[in-house]
C-alpha positions in Angstrom: -47.9 -5.6 29.2 -44.5 -4.4 28.0 -43.8 -2.7 24.7 -40.1 -3.5 25.1 -38.1 -6.3 26.8 -34.6 -4.9 27.4 -32.8 -8.1 28.3 -29.5 -6.9 29.7 -29.1 -10.3 31.3 -30.4 -13.0 29.0 -30.9 -15.5 31.9 -33.2 -13.1 33.7 -34.9 -12.0 30.4 -35.8 -15.6 29.5 -37.3 -16.2 33.0 -41.0 -17.0 33.4 -41.7 -13.9 35.5 -40.3 -11.7 32.8 -41.9 -13.5 29.9 -45.3 -13.1 31.5 -45.0 -9.4 30.9 -44.7 -9.5 27.1 -47.6 -9.0 24.6 -47.2 -11.7 21.9 -46.9 -10.2 18.5 -46.3 -6.7 19.8 -43.5 -6.6 22.4 -40.0 -5.9 20.9 -36.8 -7.2 22.5 -33.2 -6.1 22.6 -31.1 -9.0 23.8 -27.6 -8.9 25.3 -26.3 -12.1 23.8 -23.3 -12.2 26.1 -24.4 -14.7 28.7 -22.8 -14.6 32.2 -23.5 -17.4 34.7 -25.5 -16.5 37.7 -25.4 -17.9 41.3 -28.1 -20.5 40.4 -25.4 -22.3 38.3 -23.8 -23.3 41.6 -26.9 -25.1 43.0 -28.4 -26.4 39.8 -26.1 -28.7 37.9 -28.7 -29.1 35.1 -29.1 -25.4 34.4 -28.6 -24.7 30.7 -27.0 -21.3 30.2 -26.8 -21.7 26.4 -27.5 -18.5 24.6 -29.5 -20.3 21.9 -32.0 -21.8 24.3 -32.5 -18.6 26.3 -32.9 -16.6 23.1 -35.4 -19.1 21.7 -37.5 -18.9 24.9 -37.8 -15.1 24.4 -38.6 -15.4 20.7 -41.3 -18.0 21.4 -42.9 -15.7 24.0 -42.8 -12.7 21.6 -44.6 -14.6 18.8 -43.2 -12.5 15.9 -42.4 -9.4 17.9 -39.1 -7.8 16.6 -35.9 -9.0 18.2 -32.5 -7.2 18.1 -29.4 -9.0 19.2 -26.3 -7.2 20.5 -23.1 -8.3 22.2 -23.6 -5.5 24.7 -21.2 -6.7 27.4 -18.4 -7.2 24.9 -19.0 -3.9 23.3 -19.2 -2.0 26.6 -15.9 -3.7 27.7 -14.2 -2.9 24.4 -15.3 0.7 24.4 -14.8 1.6 28.1 -12.6 -1.2 29.5 -15.4 -2.3 31.8 -18.7 -4.1 31.4 -20.4 -1.8 33.9 -21.7 0.3 30.9 -23.6 -2.6 29.4 -27.1 -1.5 30.5 -26.6 2.1 29.4 -25.3 0.9 26.0 -28.4 -1.3 25.6 -30.7 1.6 26.6 -29.0 3.8 24.0 -29.3 1.1 21.3 -33.0 0.7 22.1 -33.4 4.5 21.8 -31.6 4.6 18.5 -33.9 1.8 17.2 -36.9 3.9 18.1 -38.1 1.4 20.7 -38.5 3.9 23.6 -41.1 6.6 23.6 -38.4 9.3 23.8 -36.8 11.7 21.4 -33.0 12.0 21.2 -33.4 15.5 22.5 
């Protein structure tokens, strides 16, 4: 069971396979609140990609575990000119919040 859900992609992070790995009341989450449509959007016209619904699915699964929201894709793009750094930015954010069992050294 995961201590941290690092949802670099909110659509994947809110998926059933991922949410089965959390420990309710214990797992923390860092959520990239910048939602980008996936390929499933093309084949499922009823797919709801709303940030609020995806976020709520994660919050419900965590059952009081701490949640941190960050517009990581926007920040990465603003800082580097490309969203390619989103995942590393989120990893650094989680480290600074003390959510990874690592020291800054």
